[in-house]
C-alpha positions as CSV (number, residue, x, y, z in Angstrom):
1,M,43.4,-1.8,-53.6
2,H,45.6,-4.0,-51.3
3,S,46.7,-1.0,-49.4
4,E,43.1,0.1,-48.8
5,S,42.2,-3.4,-47.6
6,S,45.1,-3.5,-45.2
7,S,44.2,-0.1,-43.8
8,G,40.6,-1.3,-43.1
9,L,41.9,-4.4,-41.3
10,D,44.3,-2.2,-39.3
11,R,41.4,0.0,-38.2
12,L,39.3,-3.1,-37.4
13,F,42.0,-4.7,-35.2
14,S,43.3,-1.5,-33.7
15,R,43.7,-1.4,-29.9
16,K,40.4,0.5,-29.4
17,S,38.5,-1.7,-31.7
18,R,39.8,-4.8,-30.0
19,I,38.8,-3.4,-26.6
20,F,35.3,-2.5,-28.0
21,I,34.9,-6.1,-29.4
22,V,36.0,-7.6,-26.1
23,F,33.5,-5.6,-24.1
24,A,30.7,-6.2,-26.6
25,L,31.2,-9.9,-26.2
26,L,31.3,-9.5,-22.5
27,F,28.0,-7.6,-22.6
28,A,26.5,-10.3,-24.7
29,L,27.6,-13.0,-22.2
30,T,26.3,-11.0,-19.3
31,L,22.9,-10.6,-21.0
32,L,22.8,-14.3,-22.0
33,I,23.4,-15.5,-18.4
34,R,20.7,-13.2,-17.1
35,M,18.3,-14.2,-19.9
36,S,18.8,-17.9,-19.1
37,F,16.9,-17.4,-15.8
38,V,13.8,-15.8,-17.6
39,G,10.8,-18.1,-17.2
40,L,12.0,-20.1,-14.2
41,L,9.5,-18.4,-11.9
42,P,5.9,-18.6,-13.2
43,I,4.8,-15.8,-10.8
44,W,6.5,-13.1,-8.7
45,R,5.8,-12.6,-5.0
46,E,5.5,-9.7,-2.6
47,D,6.9,-6.4,-3.9
48,A,7.8,-7.8,-7.2
49,F,4.2,-8.7,-8.0
50,H,3.0,-5.3,-6.8
51,Y,5.5,-3.5,-9.1
52,L,4.1,-5.3,-12.1
53,D,0.5,-4.9,-11.0
54,K,1.1,-1.1,-10.5
55,A,2.5,-0.9,-14.0
56,E,-0.8,-2.4,-15.4
57,E,-2.8,0.1,-13.3
58,I,-0.7,3.0,-14.6
59,L,-1.6,2.0,-18.1
60,D,-5.2,2.3,-17.1
61,G,-4.6,5.8,-15.8
62,D,-4.3,4.9,-12.1
63,F,-1.2,6.6,-10.6
64,S,-2.3,6.1,-6.9
65,L,0.5,4.8,-4.8
66,K,0.6,1.7,-2.7
67,S,3.4,0.8,-0.3
68,Q,6.0,0.4,-3.1
69,D,7.7,3.2,-5.0
70,I,6.6,4.1,-8.5
71,G,9.9,4.2,-10.5
72,L,10.0,0.5,-11.6
73,P,6.2,0.4,-12.4
74,L,6.7,3.5,-14.6
75,F,9.6,1.8,-16.4
76,Y,7.5,-1.3,-16.9
77,A,4.6,0.7,-18.1
78,F,6.5,2.3,-20.9
79,F,7.4,-1.0,-22.5
80,L,4.2,-2.8,-21.6
81,K,2.3,-0.1,-23.5
82,I,4.2,-1.3,-26.6
83,F,4.6,-5.0,-26.0
84,G,2.1,-5.9,-23.2
85,S,-1.3,-7.6,-23.3
86,G,-2.7,-6.2,-20.1
87,D,-2.7,-9.7,-18.5
88,L,-0.3,-10.1,-15.6
89,L,0.7,-13.7,-16.4
90,S,1.3,-12.9,-20.1
91,D,3.3,-9.7,-19.3
92,L,5.4,-11.4,-16.7
93,P,8.0,-12.7,-19.2
94,I,8.3,-9.2,-20.7
95,A,9.1,-7.7,-17.3
96,Q,11.6,-10.5,-16.6
97,V,13.4,-9.8,-19.9
98,L,13.4,-6.1,-19.1
99,L,15.1,-6.7,-15.7
100,A,17.7,-9.0,-17.3
101,L,18.5,-6.3,-19.9
102,V,18.7,-3.6,-17.1
103,E,21.2,-5.6,-15.2
104,A,23.2,-6.3,-18.3
105,L,23.3,-2.6,-18.9
106,L,24.9,-2.1,-15.5
107,L,28.0,-3.5,-17.1
108,I,28.5,-0.3,-19.2
109,P,28.8,2.4,-16.4
110,L,30.6,-0.2,-14.2
111,V,33.3,-0.7,-16.8
112,L,33.7,3.0,-17.6
113,I,34.0,3.9,-14.0
114,A,36.7,1.2,-13.4
115,R,38.5,2.3,-16.6
116,R,38.4,6.0,-15.5
117,F,40.0,5.3,-12.1
118,F,42.1,2.2,-12.6
119,G,42.7,1.5,-16.3
120,W,41.5,-1.1,-18.8
121,K,42.9,-4.1,-17.0
122,A,40.8,-3.3,-13.9
123,A,37.8,-2.5,-16.1
124,L,38.0,-5.9,-17.9
125,L,38.5,-7.8,-14.6
126,A,35.6,-5.9,-13.0
127,G,33.4,-6.6,-15.9
128,L,34.1,-10.4,-15.7
129,L,33.5,-10.4,-11.9
130,F,30.2,-8.6,-12.4
131,T,29.2,-11.0,-15.2
132,F,29.5,-14.1,-12.9
133,W,28.5,-12.7,-9.5
134,P,25.4,-14.8,-8.5
135,E,23.8,-12.6,-5.9
136,L,23.0,-9.8,-8.3
137,I,21.5,-12.3,-10.8
138,Y,19.3,-13.8,-8.0
139,W,17.8,-10.5,-6.9
140,T,17.2,-9.4,-10.5
141,T,15.3,-12.6,-11.4
142,Q,13.2,-12.2,-8.3
143,G,11.6,-9.1,-9.8
144,Y,12.7,-6.5,-7.4
145,S,13.8,-3.0,-8.2
146,E,17.5,-3.2,-7.3
147,G,18.7,-3.5,-10.9
148,L,17.1,-0.3,-12.1
149,F,18.1,1.4,-8.8
150,M,21.7,0.5,-9.2
151,L,21.8,1.6,-12.9
152,F,20.7,5.1,-11.9
153,L,23.3,5.2,-9.1
154,L,26.1,4.0,-11.3
155,L,25.2,6.5,-14.0
156,A,25.1,9.3,-11.4
157,F,28.6,8.2,-10.3
158,L,29.8,8.1,-13.9
159,F,28.5,11.6,-14.7
160,L,30.0,12.9,-11.4
161,I,33.6,11.9,-12.3
162,Q,33.7,13.6,-15.7
163,E,36.7,15.8,-15.9
164,R,36.2,17.9,-19.0
165,R,32.5,18.6,-18.6
166,W,32.2,18.4,-14.8
167,R,29.5,21.1,-14.6
168,V,27.1,19.3,-16.9
169,G,28.1,16.0,-15.4
170,S,27.3,17.2,-11.9
171,L,23.8,18.3,-13.0
172,L,23.2,15.0,-14.8
173,A,24.4,13.1,-11.7
174,A,21.8,15.0,-9.6
175,A,19.1,14.1,-12.1
176,C,20.0,10.4,-12.0
177,V,19.8,10.5,-8.2
178,G,16.4,11.9,-8.6
179,L,15.4,9.1,-10.9
180,A,16.9,6.6,-8.3
181,Y,14.6,8.2,-5.7
182,Y,11.6,7.3,-7.9
183,V,12.7,3.7,-7.8
184,R,13.6,3.4,-4.1
185,V,13.3,6.1,-1.4
186,N,16.8,5.3,-0.1
187,G,18.1,6.9,-3.3
188,L,18.0,10.0,-1.1
189,F,21.2,8.5,0.6
190,F,23.1,9.2,-2.6
191,L,22.3,12.9,-2.7
192,P,24.7,13.8,0.1
193,V,27.3,11.6,-1.6
194,I,27.4,13.6,-4.8
195,L,27.3,16.9,-2.9
196,A,30.2,15.9,-0.6
197,Y,32.2,14.6,-3.7
198,M,31.6,17.9,-5.5
199,F,32.8,19.9,-2.4
200,L,35.9,17.8,-1.8
201,V,37.1,17.1,-5.3
202,R,35.7,19.8,-7.6
203,K,36.2,22.9,-5.6
204,E,39.8,23.3,-7.0
205,R,38.5,23.2,-10.6
206,A,38.4,26.4,-12.6
207,G,35.0,28.0,-12.4
208,W,34.0,26.2,-9.2
209,N,31.5,28.1,-7.0
210,G,29.6,26.9,-4.0
211,R,26.4,27.7,-5.9
212,W,26.9,24.5,-7.9
213,L,25.8,22.5,-4.8
214,L,22.6,24.5,-4.8
215,Y,22.2,23.9,-8.5
216,M,22.5,20.2,-8.0
217,V,19.9,20.2,-5.2
218,L,17.5,22.2,-7.5
219,I,18.0,19.8,-10.3
220,F,17.2,16.9,-7.9
221,V,14.0,18.7,-6.7
222,L,13.0,19.5,-10.2
223,V,13.3,15.9,-11.3
224,V,11.4,14.5,-8.4
225,S,8.8,17.3,-8.3
226,P,6.1,15.3,-10.2
227,Y,6.6,12.6,-7.6
228,F,6.2,15.2,-4.8
229,V,3.1,16.6,-6.4
230,L,1.6,13.1,-6.7
231,R,2.2,12.3,-3.1
232,A,0.9,15.7,-2.0
233,T,-2.2,15.1,-4.0
234,L,-2.8,11.7,-2.5
235,Y,-1.6,12.2,1.1
236,D,-1.5,15.9,1.6
237,S,2.3,15.7,2.0
238,P,5.0,15.5,-0.7
239,L,7.2,13.5,1.7
240,H,4.5,11.1,2.9
241,Y,5.7,7.5,3.3
242,S,3.3,5.2,5.1
243,M,6.0,2.8,6.2
244,A,8.6,5.3,7.2
245,A,7.7,5.6,10.9
246,K,7.4,1.9,11.2
247,F,10.9,1.3,9.8
248,L,12.3,4.0,12.1
249,F,10.7,2.9,15.3
250,L,10.0,-0.8,15.1
251,D,11.7,-3.3,17.3
252,N,11.2,-6.4,15.1
253,D,10.2,-7.0,11.5
254,Q,6.8,-8.5,12.4
255,Q,5.7,-5.0,13.4
256,L,5.8,-4.0,9.8
257,F,2.7,-6.1,9.2
258,D,0.9,-5.0,12.3
259,P,-1.9,-2.5,11.5
260,A,-2.1,-1.5,15.1
261,F,1.6,-0.5,15.2
262,N,1.6,3.3,14.4
263,P,4.6,4.6,16.4
264,T,5.7,8.2,16.8
265,L,9.0,9.7,18.0
266,S,7.5,10.6,21.3
267,S,6.1,7.1,21.9
268,Y,9.4,5.5,20.9
269,L,11.4,7.8,23.3
270,A,8.9,7.1,26.1
271,S,9.3,3.3,25.8
272,H,13.1,3.1,25.1
273,T,16.0,4.1,27.3
274,L,19.2,5.7,26.1
275,G,20.8,2.3,26.5
276,D,18.2,0.7,24.2
277,I,18.9,3.3,21.6
278,T,22.7,3.0,21.8
279,A,22.5,-0.8,21.7
280,R,20.3,-0.7,18.6
281,A,22.6,1.8,16.8
282,W,25.7,-0.4,17.5
283,R,23.8,-3.6,16.6
284,G,22.6,-2.1,13.3
285,L,26.0,-0.7,12.3
286,S,27.9,-3.9,13.0
287,T,25.2,-6.0,11.4
288,V,25.0,-4.0,8.1
289,I,28.8,-4.2,7.8
290,R,28.8,-7.9,8.5
291,D,26.0,-8.6,6.1
292,T,27.7,-6.6,3.4
293,Y,30.9,-8.6,4.0
294,E,29.0,-12.0,4.0
295,L,27.5,-11.3,0.5
296,S,30.9,-12.5,-0.9
297,P,33.8,-12.7,1.6
298,F,36.3,-13.0,-1.3
299,L,35.0,-9.9,-3.1
300,L,34.4,-7.8,0.0
301,T,37.8,-8.6,1.4
302,L,39.4,-7.1,-1.7
303,A,36.9,-4.2,-1.7
304,F,37.6,-3.1,1.9
305,L,41.3,-3.5,1.2
306,G,40.8,-1.2,-1.8
307,L,39.2,1.5,0.5
308,L,42.5,1.4,2.4
309,L,44.8,1.4,-0.6
310,F,43.1,4.0,-2.8
311,R,43.0,7.3,-0.9
312,R,43.6,9.9,-3.5
313,R,41.2,12.8,-3.5
314,K,39.5,11.8,-6.7
315,E,38.9,8.3,-5.3
316,T,37.0,9.5,-2.3
317,G,33.7,8.8,-4.0
318,F,34.1,5.1,-3.1
319,H,34.6,5.9,0.5
320,L,31.7,8.3,0.6
321,V,29.3,5.8,-0.9
322,F,30.2,3.1,1.7
323,L,30.2,5.7,4.5
324,F,26.8,7.2,3.7
325,W,25.2,3.9,2.9
326,F,26.2,2.4,6.2
327,L,25.1,5.5,8.1
328,G,21.8,5.6,6.1
329,L,21.0,1.9,6.9
330,F,22.4,1.2,10.3
331,W,19.4,2.4,12.3
332,I,16.9,0.4,10.2
333,Y,19.2,-2.6,10.2
334,G,19.1,-2.7,13.9
335,A,15.6,-4.3,13.6
336,V,15.2,-5.4,10.0
337,R,17.9,-7.3,8.1
338,N,17.8,-7.9,4.3
339,S,20.7,-8.3,2.0
340,R,18.7,-6.4,-0.7
341,F,19.5,-3.2,1.2
342,V,23.3,-3.4,0.7
343,L,23.2,-4.6,-2.9
344,P,23.9,-1.1,-4.3
345,L,27.4,-1.3,-2.8
346,I,28.3,-4.4,-4.8
347,P,29.1,-2.8,-8.2
348,L,31.5,-0.4,-6.5
349,A,32.9,-3.3,-4.4
350,I,33.5,-5.2,-7.7
351,I,35.5,-2.2,-9.1
352,L,37.6,-1.9,-6.0
353,A,38.2,-5.7,-5.9
354,A,39.4,-5.7,-9.5
355,A,41.6,-2.6,-8.9
356,V,43.2,-4.3,-5.9
357,A,43.9,-7.4,-7.9
358,V,45.5,-5.4,-10.7
359,R,47.6,-3.4,-8.2
360,L,48.9,-6.5,-6.5
361,F,50.2,-8.1,-9.7
362,E,51.0,-5.0,-11.7
363,G,54.5,-5.2,-13.3
364,K,55.0,-8.8,-12.2
365,K,55.9,-11.6,-14.5
366,K,52.9,-13.4,-16.0
367,E,50.6,-10.6,-14.7
368,L,47.7,-11.7,-16.9
369,L,48.1,-15.3,-15.7
370,W,47.8,-14.1,-12.1
371,L,44.7,-12.0,-12.9
372,G,43.2,-15.0,-14.6
373,C,43.8,-17.0,-11.4
374,V,42.0,-14.3,-9.4
375,L,39.0,-14.6,-11.8
376,L,39.1,-18.4,-11.8
377,G,39.3,-18.4,-8.0
378,F,36.2,-16.2,-7.8
379,V,34.3,-18.3,-10.3
380,F,35.3,-21.5,-8.4
381,L,34.1,-20.0,-5.1
382,T,30.8,-18.8,-6.5
383,S,30.0,-21.5,-9.1
384,G,28.5,-23.7,-6.5
385,D,26.2,-20.8,-5.4
386,F,25.4,-20.2,-9.0
387,L,24.3,-23.8,-9.6
388,R,22.4,-24.0,-6.4
389,M,20.7,-20.8,-7.2
390,R,19.5,-22.1,-10.5
391,S,18.3,-25.3,-9.0
392,G,16.7,-23.5,-6.2
393,M,14.8,-21.2,-8.5
394,R,13.4,-24.2,-10.4
395,W,12.2,-25.5,-7.0
396,E,10.7,-22.0,-6.2
397,G,9.0,-22.0,-9.5
398,R,7.3,-25.4,-8.8
399,V,6.3,-24.2,-5.3
400,W,4.8,-21.0,-6.5
401,K,3.0,-22.8,-9.4
402,D,1.5,-25.1,-6.8
403,A,0.4,-22.1,-4.7
404,R,-1.8,-21.1,-7.5
405,V,-3.9,-24.2,-6.7
406,W,-5.2,-22.7,-3.5
407,G,-5.2,-19.3,-5.0
408,Q,-7.6,-20.5,-7.6
409,W,-9.7,-22.1,-4.8
410,I,-9.9,-18.7,-3.1
411,R,-11.0,-17.1,-6.4
412,D,-13.7,-19.7,-7.1
413,N,-15.1,-20.3,-3.6
414,I,-14.7,-17.1,-1.4
415,P,-17.5,-14.6,-2.2
416,V,-16.5,-11.3,-3.8
417,G,-16.1,-8.6,-1.1
418,S,-15.2,-11.1,1.7
419,V,-12.2,-10.3,3.9
420,L,-9.4,-12.9,4.0
421,A,-6.6,-12.7,6.6
422,I,-3.4,-14.4,5.4
423,R,0.3,-14.0,6.2
424,E,2.7,-15.7,3.7
425,G,1.1,-16.0,0.3
426,I,-0.9,-12.8,0.4
427,D,0.6,-11.8,-2.9
428,I,-0.5,-15.1,-4.5
429,A,-4.0,-14.6,-3.2
430,D,-4.0,-11.0,-4.4
431,F,-2.9,-12.1,-7.9
432,M,-5.4,-15.0,-8.2
433,A,-8.4,-13.4,-6.4
434,P,-8.2,-9.6,-6.8
435,D,-11.9,-9.2,-5.8
436,V,-11.3,-10.6,-2.3
437,E,-10.2,-8.1,0.3
438,L,-6.9,-9.1,2.0
439,V,-5.5,-8.2,5.4
440,T,-2.2,-9.4,6.9
441,I,-2.3,-11.6,10.0
442,P,-0.6,-9.5,12.8
443,N,1.8,-10.9,15.4
444,R,0.1,-11.2,18.7
445,E,1.1,-13.1,21.9
446,E,-2.3,-14.8,22.4
447,A,-4.7,-16.4,19.9
448,D,-7.6,-14.5,21.4
449,E,-5.8,-11.2,20.6
450,I,-5.5,-12.3,16.9
451,L,-9.2,-13.4,16.9
452,D,-10.2,-10.0,18.3
453,Y,-8.3,-8.3,15.5
454,F,-10.0,-10.6,12.9
455,R,-13.4,-9.7,14.4
456,D,-12.7,-5.9,14.4
457,E,-11.5,-6.1,10.7
458,K,-14.6,-8.1,9.8
459,V,-12.5,-11.0,8.6
460,N,-14.6,-13.8,7.1
461,Y,-11.8,-16.2,6.2
462,V,-8.3,-17.0,7.4
463,G,-5.6,-18.7,5.5
464,L,-2.7,-20.6,7.3
465,G,0.0,-22.2,5.2
466,T,3.4,-23.7,5.4
467,G,4.9,-20.5,3.9
468,G,6.1,-22.3,0.8
469,L,9.8,-21.5,0.9
470,E,9.4,-19.8,4.3
471,I,8.8,-21.1,7.8
472,E,5.2,-22.1,8.7
473,D,2.9,-19.4,9.7
474,W,2.4,-21.0,13.1
475,N,6.1,-21.0,13.8
476,R,6.4,-17.4,12.7
477,I,3.4,-16.4,14.9
478,P,3.1,-19.2,17.6
479,A,-0.4,-18.0,18.6
480,L,-1.7,-19.3,15.3
481,R,-1.0,-22.9,16.5
482,E,-4.0,-22.5,18.8
483,I,-6.2,-21.2,16.0
484,R,-5.3,-24.2,13.9
485,K,-6.8,-26.4,16.6
486,R,-10.0,-24.4,16.8
487,P,-11.8,-25.9,13.8
488,R,-13.4,-28.0,16.5
489,W,-15.0,-24.8,17.8
490,P,-18.4,-23.8,16.3
491,F,-17.3,-20.4,15.0
492,I,-14.2,-21.6,13.1
493,T,-14.8,-24.0,10.2
494,R,-12.1,-25.4,8.0
495,V,-13.3,-25.1,4.5
496,Y,-10.1,-26.0,2.6
497,A,-7.0,-28.1,3.2
498,N,-4.4,-29.3,0.7
499,Q,-1.3,-31.0,2.1
500,D,-0.4,-32.6,-1.2
501,I,1.2,-29.6,-2.9
502,K,4.6,-28.0,-2.1
503,W,2.9,-24.9,-0.6
504,A,0.3,-26.5,1.6
505,M,-2.6,-24.3,2.8
506,E,-5.5,-24.5,5.2
507,I,-8.4,-22.0,4.9
508,Y,-11.0,-21.4,7.7
509,R,-14.4,-19.7,7.6
510,M,-15.3,-17.5,10.6
511,D,-18.9,-17.2,12.0
512,W,-18.7,-14.6,14.6
513,T,-22.3,-15.1,15.7
514,K,-21.2,-18.4,17.3
515,R,-18.1,-17.1,19.1
516,G,-18.2,-17.6,22.8
517,K,-20.6,-20.5,22.6
518,E,-19.4,-23.8,24.0
519,S,-18.9,-26.6,21.5
520,E,-20.6,-29.8,22.6
521,R,-20.1,-33.2,21.2
522,G,-23.2,-35.1,22.0
523,D,-27.0,-34.7,21.9
524,G,-28.1,-32.0,19.4
525,D,-24.6,-31.3,18.2
526,V,-24.4,-30.4,14.5
527,V,-21.0,-30.7,12.9
528,E,-20.2,-29.2,9.5
529,A,-18.2,-31.9,7.6
530,E,-15.8,-29.3,6.1
531,S,-14.5,-28.6,9.6
532,L,-13.0,-32.1,10.0
533,D,-9.8,-33.5,8.7
534,R,-10.5,-35.4,5.5
535,S,-9.1,-36.7,2.3
536,G,-11.5,-34.8,0.1
537,L,-11.9,-31.1,-0.8
538,S,-14.2,-28.5,0.6
539,L,-16.1,-26.8,-2.2
540,K,-19.0,-24.3,-2.5
541,D,-22.4,-26.0,-2.6
542,E,-25.6,-23.9,-2.6
543,Q,-27.6,-26.9,-1.3
544,A,-25.2,-27.4,1.7
545,S,-26.3,-26.2,5.1
546,A,-23.4,-23.7,5.5
547,G,-22.7,-23.2,1.8
548,F,-19.8,-25.8,1.6
549,A,-19.5,-29.5,1.4
550,V,-16.7,-32.0,1.5
551,V,-16.5,-33.6,-2.0
552,M,-15.0,-36.9,-3.1
553,S,-14.5,-36.3,-6.8
554,P,-14.7,-39.1,-9.5
555,G,-11.4,-40.7,-10.3
556,G,-10.0,-40.1,-6.8
557,D,-8.9,-42.6,-4.2
558,S,-11.5,-45.2,-3.5
559,S,-11.3,-44.6,0.2
560,F,-12.5,-41.3,1.5
561,L,-11.6,-40.5,5.2
562,L,-13.6,-38.0,7.3
563,G,-12.4,-37.1,10.8
564,P,-11.2,-37.3,13.4
565,L,-14.2,-35.9,15.1
566,V,-13.5,-34.2,18.5
567,A,-14.1,-36.6,21.3
568,V,-17.7,-37.6,21.8
569,P,-18.8,-38.4,25.4
570,E,-19.7,-41.9,26.5
571,G,-23.2,-43.0,25.5
572,R,-25.3,-44.3,22.6
573,Y,-25.9,-42.0,19.7
574,R,-27.7,-41.8,16.4
575,I,-25.5,-40.0,13.8
576,T,-27.3,-38.5,10.9
577,M,-25.1,-37.9,7.8
578,R,-26.4,-35.5,5.2
579,M,-24.9,-36.5,1.8
580,K,-25.6,-36.6,-1.9
581,V,-24.1,-38.3,-5.0
582,E,-23.7,-37.5,-8.6
583,A,-23.1,-40.5,-10.9
584,P,-24.0,-41.9,-14.3
585,E,-27.5,-43.3,-14.6
586,D,-26.5,-46.3,-16.6
587,T,-24.0,-47.9,-14.2
588,D,-24.5,-49.9,-11.0
589,W,-22.6,-48.9,-7.9
590,Q,-22.6,-48.9,-4.1
591,I,-20.9,-47.0,-1.3
592,G,-19.5,-48.7,1.7
593,Y,-19.0,-46.7,4.9
594,S,-17.9,-47.3,8.5
595,V,-17.6,-45.4,11.7
596,F,-14.6,-46.4,13.7
597,I,-12.1,-45.5,16.4
598,Q,-8.8,-45.4,14.6
599,R,-6.5,-45.5,17.6
600,L,-8.2,-48.8,18.9
601,E,-8.7,-50.2,15.4
602,R,-12.3,-50.8,16.4
603,I,-15.2,-50.5,13.9
604,L,-18.4,-49.3,15.7
605,H,-20.7,-49.4,12.7
606,K,-20.5,-50.3,9.0
607,D,-23.0,-50.5,6.2
608,V,-23.4,-50.5,2.4
609,L,-25.5,-47.8,0.6
610,Q,-27.1,-49.0,-2.6
611,K,-27.6,-46.8,-5.6
612,D,-31.4,-46.9,-5.5
613,I,-31.7,-45.0,-2.2
614,F,-30.1,-41.9,-3.7
615,S,-31.6,-39.3,-6.0
616,S,-28.8,-37.9,-8.1
617,G,-27.8,-34.4,-7.2
618,R,-30.1,-34.2,-4.1
619,Y,-29.1,-34.5,-0.4
620,I,-30.5,-37.3,1.7
621,E,-29.9,-38.3,5.3
622,I,-28.3,-41.6,6.3
623,E,-28.4,-42.8,9.9
624,A,-25.9,-44.8,11.9
625,E,-26.0,-45.9,15.5
626,V,-22.9,-46.1,17.7
627,D,-22.3,-47.1,21.3
628,L,-19.4,-45.5,23.1
629,D,-18.0,-47.1,26.3
630,A,-15.9,-44.0,26.9
631,R,-15.1,-40.6,25.5
632,R,-13.7,-41.3,22.0
633,D,-12.5,-39.6,18.8
634,L,-14.6,-40.9,15.8
635,H,-13.6,-41.4,12.2
636,F,-15.7,-42.0,9.1
637,R,-14.5,-43.9,6.1
638,F,-16.4,-44.0,2.8
639,N,-15.4,-46.4,0.0
640,V,-16.5,-44.7,-3.2
641,P,-16.4,-46.0,-6.8
642,S,-14.4,-43.9,-9.2
643,T,-17.5,-43.0,-11.2
644,V,-19.3,-41.5,-8.2
645,R,-19.0,-37.9,-6.9
646,L,-19.9,-38.0,-3.2
647,S,-20.6,-34.9,-1.1
648,I,-20.9,-34.8,2.7
649,D,-22.6,-31.8,4.2
650,R,-22.9,-32.3,7.9
651,L,-23.2,-34.7,10.8
652,T,-25.9,-34.5,13.5
653,F,-25.7,-36.2,16.8
654,S,-28.8,-37.4,18.8
655,R,-28.5,-39.3,22.1
656,I,-30.5,-42.5,22.3
657,P,-32.0,-42.8,25.8
658,A,-30.9,-45.9,27.8
659,R,-33.6,-48.6,27.9
């Protein structure tokens, strides 16, 4: 009995078992770290939102393609079919957990590849580096497709390096590249990598024949053929990509959002010299290499050193991946920079970095201590980024949660079928108000050019925000500064403004019938109250003259400021204010108001409105007379009890003839 027990313990603590236990614990730690970020973001933005939205559409039988690829939505849909509710907000945590699991699974092929080339020490160190590398964690938690994309690429590389079953491995590698192509179109960059590796490394193997390259291409085409058929059905071309031409021929990233930018090869060659093309190519190549290096100088220094140290034929796969990736990206990178593009290189860079560290200290005294120092040095250099990332994501979560405030306003106040033009935050608007048609604000030099685009696209509303975590819309597109000033014009009326949230937003309503008419301040001028700066909110009101009114809600600040009104010429005026109140019948209250010039601290008129002049829920007109000795900006202040809901519809000016 004792002998049998000892034998069981020996098997449990054998070298292979210990290695398995160590890597099982490492996988658990990797998953735990990723899972700790789940829930920090209450909503995803941009592509991440559309991936999840597309998954829900797939479950409803809609496989039509938007701008994004379909691989990640298909992956989501499989699990949402089992665990999902059909509601985006409810299913978001499921998608976040799935991406955390996918990135943790990256550890398995990464460790096996490192072990195959450089041994168990390098595999363990590579696994630890991967576990704590913050950049991969960040992009995964943002909801993008890089995690699933890299998993297929690493599996392809793992299958490709199989020695005993290299034939089956090569076909499985081609299949994985096909699946990567579903996730991101640049998975196509990896096809020449595996073909070149097969030609350089496998041609000396028994049974090698050049036909194996053709077999791999056929497997790739077979795997992606349903995707080709889908694209051919929708777009009459299996290789149709609506953004491809823009990416290839744009000069700056703003052109990606410009509907009028539809370049061709001939138009690009006609507008660019050979010097322009050469400069772009060099700029793109140097930038993509620099951006790859800047992801982690410590890691990439070791990785590039590894490309110099490890030059055996079987190790050429690393060189091929870096080479083809840089060549595949450099032209696009000449105009559009994004560290997401180079993330697929990071797992292989981690393997190379671990291998270099092991090579440097191999056979030296206290080898494990030195390797531990390498790991601690990496953790020390990245721990600050890790903590800042976690803190930053909490902040992002609060910003995006605040953005749902104006998203809900769009849903509740903009009529179904209206067209809203918006730049940053279009994903939030799409999520909160799916029945409102959205278009992106294009980059134009002049405000009138943007307004012409709005008119041609039948835009009813325009949203201009601070960009949340981005720069303000009017700094990204300077011509929008002028549009922000045009609420004083009769065809642009500001209907919503909220500067108290972390993602401030202003929304304007467009009335194209009034464009081109001069805006007067004076006799006969009618000013919609929602077009003025104010401390209240602009809400839909069927009784209001233009369908909206500025509302001072019960329980708000006691002082309600309306204005400034664009300068009114010298003269004596009667100002008619259309307003209504809603208040309890059994309470006494009064509303004080004043018309004043804020800059001069001069009150032109003030009065107190008693309860009995109002009929609850119905508009009445209140008149005030002001005498202006010069052209002045006017402000209106209302002091409202907390139990009263005051609505201001419009102001009408009438000149009083001189006596």
